[in-house]
C-alpha positions in Angstrom: -7.6 4.7 8.5 -8.4 7.7 6.3 -11.9 8.2 4.8 -12.2 10.0 1.5 -14.9 10.8 -1.1 -13.6 10.5 -4.6 -15.0 11.2 -8.1 -14.1 8.5 -10.6 -14.3 8.7 -14.3 -15.8 5.7 -16.3 -12.5 4.1 -17.1 -11.2 4.3 -13.5 -14.5 2.8 -12.3 -14.2 -0.1 -14.7 -10.6 -0.7 -13.6 -11.6 -0.8 -10.0 -14.5 -3.2 -10.7 -12.1 -5.5 -12.5 -9.6 -5.5 -9.6 -12.5 -6.0 -7.2 -13.7 -9.0 -9.1 -10.2 -10.5 -9.8 -9.1 -10.4 -6.2 -12.6 -11.1 -4.7 -12.7 -7.9 -2.8 -15.8 -6.5 -1.0 -15.8 -2.9 -2.2 -14.0 -0.3 -4.3 -12.1 0.9 -1.2 -10.4 -2.5 -1.0 -9.7 -2.3 -4.7 -8.0 1.1 -4.4 -5.9 -0.3 -1.5 -5.0 -3.4 -3.7 -4.1 -1.2 -6.6 -1.8 0.8 -4.3 -0.2 -2.4 -3.0 0.4 -3.6 -6.6 1.8 -0.4 -8.1 2.8 1.7 -5.1 6.4 0.4 -5.0 7.0 2.3 -8.3 6.4 5.6 -6.5 7.0 5.1 -2.7 9.2 2.6 -0.9 7.4 0.6 1.8 8.7 1.0 5.4 10.6 -2.0 6.8 8.9 -3.7 9.7 10.7 -3.7 13.1 11.0 -7.5 13.1 12.7 -7.5 9.7 15.2 -4.8 10.9 16.0 -6.7 14.1 16.6 -9.9 12.0 19.0 -8.1 9.6 20.9 -6.5 12.5 21.2 -9.9 14.2 22.5 -11.6 11.0 25.0 -8.8 10.7 26.2 -9.0 14.3 26.5 -12.8 14.0 28.6 -12.5 10.9 30.9 -9.9 12.5 31.3 -12.2 15.6 32.2 -15.1 13.3 34.4 -13.4 10.8 35.2 -10.0 12.3 35.9 -7.1 10.0 38.1 -9.1 7.6 38.7 -7.3 4.3 39.4 -9.0 1.0 42.1 -8.0 -1.4 41.4 -7.4 -5.1 43.3 -10.6 -5.9 41.1 -12.7 -3.6 38.0 -11.1 -5.0 39.1 -11.8 -8.6 39.8 -15.5 -7.6 36.4 -15.7 -5.9 34.6 -14.4 -9.1 36.8 -16.5 -11.5 38.3 -13.4 -13.1 41.8 -13.9 -14.5 
């Protein structure tokens, strides 16, 4: 956890107070974290959790065991997508 002292202008203070009240948070620090959670994806991608990656790898391995590395022709793809 990182600690920081920040200077807020009046508008930012109001926004943080609204977020704090809306989400029933204890302090402005939690409001800043909530704001980052809500809007952070626009700027930085979140890191995938290890459990999620293991699950995706397992699904991929199961699919390869079941179907192998079968490829589809363009004609089969067109038929699958109902393109004539």
